[in-house]
C-alpha positions as CSV (number, residue, x, y, z in Angstrom):
1,M,15.7,27.9,-69.6
2,S,17.9,29.5,-67.5
3,K,21.2,31.3,-68.9
4,E,24.2,31.9,-66.8
5,I,25.0,35.5,-67.2
6,E,28.4,36.3,-68.1
7,T,30.4,38.8,-65.9
8,P,32.7,41.4,-68.0
9,A,36.3,41.0,-67.1
10,G,36.1,44.9,-66.2
11,M,33.2,44.5,-63.9
12,Y,34.9,41.5,-62.3
13,I,38.1,43.3,-61.8
14,G,36.1,46.3,-59.8
15,F,34.5,44.1,-58.0
16,A,37.3,42.2,-56.7
17,A,38.9,45.8,-56.0
18,M,36.2,47.1,-54.1
19,R,36.4,43.5,-51.8
20,A,39.9,43.9,-50.7
21,M,39.8,47.6,-49.9
22,N,36.7,46.4,-47.8
23,E,38.5,43.3,-46.4
24,W,41.6,45.0,-45.7
25,P,41.2,49.1,-45.4
26,S,44.3,49.6,-43.2
27,N,46.6,46.7,-44.8
28,H,47.5,47.5,-48.8
29,E,49.6,44.3,-49.0
30,G,46.7,42.4,-47.8
31,A,44.7,43.8,-50.0
32,I,46.7,43.4,-53.1
33,T,46.9,39.9,-52.3
34,A,43.4,39.5,-52.2
35,F,43.0,41.2,-55.4
36,L,45.3,39.2,-57.0
37,E,44.0,36.0,-55.7
38,D,40.5,36.9,-56.9
39,L,41.3,37.9,-60.4
40,G,43.1,34.4,-60.6
41,K,40.4,32.5,-60.0
42,H,38.1,34.3,-62.9
43,P,38.8,32.6,-66.4
44,K,39.1,36.1,-68.3
45,T,41.5,37.5,-65.8
46,K,43.8,34.5,-64.9
47,H,46.2,35.0,-67.7
48,L,46.9,38.4,-66.9
49,V,47.7,37.6,-62.8
50,D,50.0,34.4,-64.4
51,A,51.4,37.1,-66.6
52,A,52.1,39.5,-63.9
53,R,53.8,36.8,-61.5
54,K,56.0,35.0,-64.2
55,K,57.3,39.1,-65.3
56,L,57.7,39.7,-61.4
57,S,59.1,36.9,-60.1
58,P,62.5,37.2,-60.9
59,L,62.2,40.7,-59.3
60,V,61.4,39.2,-56.0
61,N,64.7,38.1,-54.4
62,D,66.0,41.6,-55.7
63,R,64.9,44.7,-54.2
64,K,67.1,47.2,-56.4
65,A,65.4,45.6,-59.2
66,L,62.4,45.7,-57.7
67,R,62.9,49.3,-56.5
68,Q,63.7,50.4,-60.3
69,A,60.7,48.5,-61.8
70,M,58.5,50.3,-59.7
71,N,59.8,53.7,-60.3
72,D,60.1,52.8,-64.0
73,Y,56.1,52.4,-63.8
74,E,55.8,55.5,-62.0
75,N,57.1,57.6,-64.2
76,R,55.4,56.3,-66.7
77,L,52.1,57.7,-65.3
């Protein structure tokens, strides 16, 4: 009997990040896009990508709001 080994979500996130950085070393936007696409394919991380897209979609066309959201995020770090 072969049993499928379950990959923990955290491990999958790490693999997706490494793959994105290797494929897009000088293009941060391309790396982020590839990373999110990978996360959207995994059943344990898909909901995170869906929630982020839902929250960010109103900001995409509003540059001032997007810049403010990014500044707020950086200030929390």
